[in-house]
Every structure is written in C-alpha cells, then in structure tokens.
N, C-alpha and C positions, 0 to 999 in steps of 0.2 A: 504493500500500500504506500503510495506517495504522499508527501505533505499536502498536495493539492486535493486529496480526498478527505482531509480533516475538516470537520465543521465545528467551529467554536460556538458554544451556546451559553449566552449570558442569561441564565434562567435559575430561579430559586424554587418556583412552585413544584412540589413533589409529583403532583398529578401530571403536569406537562412534561416533566423530566422523564417520568416512566413511559409516557406515550411516545416521546421522541426516541428513547432507547429501543423501543419496539419498531417504530416506523422507519427511522433512519438507520438501517442496518447496512449490510453489504451493498455497494462497495465503499460506503462512507464510514468514518469513525467520528463519533461525537465526543468532544471534550467540553465538559461542563465547568463553568466559572461563575462565582458568585456575582450578583449584580452590584455589590458594594465594592468590588475589586476591579475597577477598570484598568488599573496599572498592570495587573496580571494578564488581562486580555491582550493588551498591547505587547507585553513580553512574549506571549505565545505567538502572536502574529509575526513578531520579529524573528522568532526562533524557527518558524516554519514558512512555507510559501502558501499557507491557507488563504483563500480569498472569500470564504463564506462565513458570516457570523449571524447567528440567530439571537434575537433580543426579545425577551419577554416584555409585553406591555399590558397594562391594566389601568382602568380608570382610577383606582385607589391611589396609585403612585405614578401617574402619567408624567409629571414633571421630571421625575428621576429617569424614567424610561427615555423620554425625549432628550435629556441631557446626555445619556449614554450613547444614543444614536448619533447625536451631533458631534460628540467627542470622537467617536470612531471614524465618522466620515470626514471630519476635519483633519484629524491627525494621520489617518491612513486612507487617502482618497481612492486607492485602488480596490478597497474592500467592498464587497457586496453585502449590505445589511438587510436581513429579512426579519420582520417582526413575527412573533408568535403570540396569539391571544386565546383566551378560553372561549370567547363568544364574539360574534360579529358586531361591530359598532362602526358606523360610517364616519363619525367625527374622529374617533380614535385612529382609524385607518388614514384619514386625510392628514391629521397632524403628524403621524409617523412618516408619511411620504414627504411632507414638507421638511421634516428634520433630516431626510436623506435615505430613508428605507426604500428598497426597490420592489419588495413583495411582502405579502402577509400570509402566514400559515394559520389556519384555524385548528386548534388542538382537537384531535379525534377524527380528522379527515383521513381519507383512504391513504394507506402507507405507500402504495404503488404510485399514486399521483404525487405525493410529496417527494419521493425519490426522483421522479421524472422531472419535476420542476427544479430540484437541486442540480440535476445533471445539466439542464438547459442554462442555468445561471453559471455553472462551472465552465461550460463551453464558451459562453460569452466572454468570461474573464480570461480565458486562455489566450486570446489575442492581445491581452495586456500583460502577459507574463514578463516579469522583470521590472514592472512599474513599482513594485513594492519597495525597491531600494532607491527610488528617485523621488525627489521632492518637487512639487509644482512651484514652490517659492524659492527655496535654497538661498535665503538671504539672512541667515542667522549665524552669529558668532558666539560660541560658548567659551567662557574662560574659567577653567577649573584649576585646582591646585593639587599637587601631589602630597602636600603636607599643610597643616594649618598655619605654619609659620610663613608661608609664601603669601605675599601681599597682592592677591589677585584683584583686590579692590582698587588699588592704585594703578595697576596695569590696565584694568578694564576702562577706568575713567579716561586714561590717556589715549587708549585705542579709539574710544568714541570721539574725543576731541580731535585726534589726528584724522579720522575718517571725515569728520565734519569739515575740517579745513581743506582737505584734498578734494572733496566732492561737495561743494556748496550747493549743487543742484539737487542733492539727495535729501530726503527726509529720514533722519536717523533717530533711533530711540536707544537709550542706555538704561538697563535695569540692574539695580543692585539688590540681590536677594538676601544679602546679609548686612543691612544698614545698621548704623548706630544712631544714637539719639540726636546728634547734631547734623542736620542737612542730609544731602544725598551724596554718596561716595564721600570724598574729602573736600568737595567743592562748596563754595559759599553760595549754596542754592537751597532754598527751602521749598517744600511742596507737601501740602497736607494730604493730597490724594496719593494713595499707595496701591501696590499690587493687592494688598489685603482688601481694599475697597473694591477693586476691580473684580476680584473673585467672588465677592458677595453678590454681584449682579452683572455677570459677563454679557448678558443679553442687551445691556444698555450701551455697550461699547460702540461708538460711532464717531464720525468726524467732529460733531458738536461737542461731545464729551472730551475728546482729545484737545480741542481748541480752548475749552473753558477750564479743564481740570489740570492740564499739563502745560505749564508755561514753558516757553522756549528759553533754554539756558543760553544758547547762542542761536542765531538764525539757522533753522534747519535741524537743530538738535534739541531733543527733549529728554528729561531724566525722570525715572520712575523708581521710587523706593519700594523695597519689599514689604515695608510696614512690619506687622507682627507675624507675617507668613513664614514660620520656621518649621522645619521638619518636613517629612514627605507627605504631601496632600493625599488623602485617601477618600474612597467613596465618591460622593457627589463633588467634593472639592477637587478631586483629581480630574474629573470630567470638566469642571469649570476652568481649570488651568489649561487644558488642551484647547478648549473653545476660545479662551481669551488670547492665548499666545498665537494661535493660528490666525485669528482676526488681526492682531497687531502686525504680524508679518505681512498680511495683505495690505495694511494701511501705510506701512513704512518701507522705505527702500532698503534699509538695513537695521537690524536689531542686534545689539550686543549685550550679553548677559553675564554678569559676574555670578557664577554659581559656587565659587569657592571650593570648600571641601565637604561641609556638612551635608549639603543637598546635591552634590555633584553627581552621584550615582543615579539618583532619581531623574535629574534633568537630562542627563546624557541618554539614558535609556528611553525616556519619554519623547524627547525632541531631537535626538541625534540625526534622524532621517532628514530633518529640515536644515541641519547645520551646514553652512558653507565651510566654516572653519571650527575645529575644536582645538583650542590652545590649552596645553597642559603646562602650567607654571610650576617651576621647581627651582631649587638652589643646587649648586654643584656639590652636594653632599651624598655620600654613599647611600645613606638611608633613603634619601629622596629619589635617587636613581632606581633603587629596587622597588619603591612604592610606585613610581611612575611606570615601570615596566609592567607591574601587575594591573594597574588601571588601564593602560593602553591595550593590553591583551584582552581585557574584559570588554572594553568599549568599542573596539573595531567593528564588531558584528552589529552594533546599533547605529552605525553611520550609513548615510546614503551613498550611492555611487558617485555623486558629485562632491562629496565631503573631503576635506583635507585635514589631517591630524598632524599637529606639529608641537614640538617642545619649545618652551621659552625659558631659558636658563637665567634666573635672576641672581644678581650679586656675583657675576662671573668674573674670574681672574685668570687670564690665559697662562700666568706663570705658576699657577697652582693646579696640580692634577685633582680630579680627572679632567681631561680636555674635552671639547665638545664632540670630537669624533668618537672618543671612547664612550661618552654618554649616549650618543646616538646609536652606536652599535649595541650597547648593553640594553637600552630600552627598546630597541628595534623600532625606532621612529626618527624622522628627520628633526634636526634642531633648526627651527625657523629663525631664532634670534638669541643672542646672548646680550644681556643687559648689565651694565656696570652698576656697582653699588651707588656711587655718586651721592653719598649720604647728605652732603651739604645742600645740594640743590633739591633733593627729595624732601628733606626736612623743611626747607623754606616753602616748597609748594604745598605740603600737607598742612603746615601751620597757618599759612596765609589763605588757604582755601582757593588758590588759583592754580590753573593748569600749568604743569611744568613746561609744556610746549610754548606757552605764552610768556611765562616768567623768565625762563632760561632756555630759549630756543637753540642756543649753540652749545649747551652743556653736553657732556658725554652721554647721559641717559637719553636726551632728546634725539641725538644723532643716531644712536643705536635703535631707538624706537622707530625712527624713520626707515631703517632697513627692514624692520618687521612689517611695516605698512607697505613697503615696496613689494615684499613677497606676497602679501595678501592681495594687493592690487593686481599682481601678475596672475593670480589664480582666479580673480573675479572677472566677470563679464561686465565691464563698466557701462555698456549700453543698456543693461538691465535697469539701471537706476532711472534713466530718463523715461523708459517705458512705463515704469511703475508710477512715476510722477504724473505722466500724461493720463494714466488710467484713474489715479486717485483724485487729481485736481481738475481733470477735464480739460486740460490744455492741449 
C-alpha cells in the first residue's frame, strides 16, 4: 500500500469512526486523528504523500469544524478535504464548501459508493503529485536558534530592516514570537496589537485591520509582537495560527519571523513548507554545532522544494576553531553568513532602540549582515514582490 492510499480522518464520534473503518477498507487505510490535534494532522500529511482528509462536522461545534477545514486548506492547499456528517443539512454543507471542503460523506451511506468517490478524488489529485512540497506563497523567512543563548531577536530585526531598505517597493512584516515587555524586538517601537490579539479573531484579518492596528515602523515595514502567545498552540488555537499566518503571507511581500528556540520546532514543522529561507542561528561552539546538526536533520523533511536552509554563525572569529567549513561539514548545511561579535556597536543599537544598519552602517556587523542579505536576494525571485504589491494594492 502506498502513502497515496492513506486517508487521514479528523473524527472523534465513535459511531462515525466505526462506520468508516467498515466502509473505507481495501485499498485504503484510514488513520484517525483527534479533532483537537490539528498539528498532528499536518505532521502526518508531511510524513506521507496522502492527499485525502476526512473532517467530521456537526452543528454543535460547527465553528471548530470550519476552523479545521480552513486551516488544512490554507496550510496545505494540495489536500482534498471531505466532510463527514451524521445527517444531511444544506446550511452545514454550504458553509463547509465555503471553508474549502470538496465533498461530503453522509455516515451510513453505501460503502461501495464511498470507496468509489474516494478513488475519483484520488485520481484527480494524482495530476498534482509533488505539489505537497511546494508553497503557493514561498515568501516566509524563519529565524531559529540552535541554543537559547543565540540572539535571534537581534538578527531577525536587522534582517527585516535590511530587506526593507533593499526593497522599498515591498510590503514587509517582522514578527517576534518571543517579545519582552518593552517594545517590539529591541526597536523603539510600541504596538498594543499583538499576535495574541490576532489569534483571538483571525477571521477579522484584512487590509483595514493591518492599516489601523499595525503602524509602519518604516515605510513598507510593519512589526508585530507575539504578545503572550508562548508555547505550542494546540487545538483551535493551532488552526487559528495556520489561518492567520497564511493570510498574512498573502497580504505581505515578505514575512520574517523570529521563532527563537522555545517554539522553533512547532513553527518549522507547521510552516516550513511556506519558508523561502530557514536560518539557523548558532555560535561557533561545539555544543551549538551538535545541536544545530540535530535540528537540521529533523527539519529538512518539513521544508518545501523551494526552501533554502542555511546556518548563520554569530560571534564568529576566523582565528579560533572551528572554522566555518568545519561547521558546515559537521552540521551538513551551508553557512550562509558569519557575523562578528562587534559588541560595541551591538550594545549601542540595543540600548538606543535603533537599527544597527542605520546607527552604524559601516561597522563590521552591518557589513557582514549585508553579505547574508546578498545570499538571500540571490535565492529570491525579486519580481515576486512587485507582483504581490500589484495584487494587494490594485496597482
């Protein structure tokens, strides 16, 4: 049996589960997942080439069902979602289809008919084989750390500033999932609206909300704090995150996220398929090298075919081993950049709340960061930015 014959079923009702086990037999295999665990559904989709997902819907918890459907179709657009319900309801069916479902099975229907419809959906998706590893957006940069001592917050804010300066025609968004009490990142910028607020009502996310809730830090660049959103979102909050981030990627030309260490595993597994770049920050320490190797080995399978994974070695000194070639060989990933400590200029930038690229554009850190931006620009399709701007702004 191939992975294409696996049908993932997001179903809790014991009666529907029992019926499906009998109805969807050979040549399919049904894998059941709890409705409260959307993350596990996505992990299974990433681990296999399954294209069919059955989602239980009922009037009693319709909002949760619709959130799951929207999360699946937003995060994994190649997947065919089919709803399963205990009885026919035209309004329920209509709302499910609007959320992204392609068909609806009524529990208790003839097993042969159900298997025939599954085969037809399977054949339709065969023409899209391989789409599962491609993102329709591909404009996300995730910045993770191999260790908590790596300052991915400082790195992410300066990447965002650098992108904004190089591509003034782009609309960029920088998200700090691990903010502190004062401002967003280390910058002198306050914003009461946070990712936590956004996850509370992701359906309200539109251009008006962006314009009113997220002030421009610089023309073309907006900042979003994670608020109190710590830990791995579960259940409905997990679905809300997929919906919100997918929508943000549609609205901005580039989104860069500081995922740090605490939440890095969750963010990479959940959104890696959309990542243009996954940057793993580390210091030239043996412990960091081995930690980065483990993370890179785990994360490669969660990236899309258009994704680039690279190491950023912070606090690098070429006179002290290990050298960047040895680090790259051990971790089995390319070193995109080595950044000097340059503590004096970093300290001034952090304490003043100003970008180091503006405060000390000729310092060693700024010059080396420019090399990292050159590499990222070389991987990016710069024409993509103008296309998104035209689509979003109607120009």
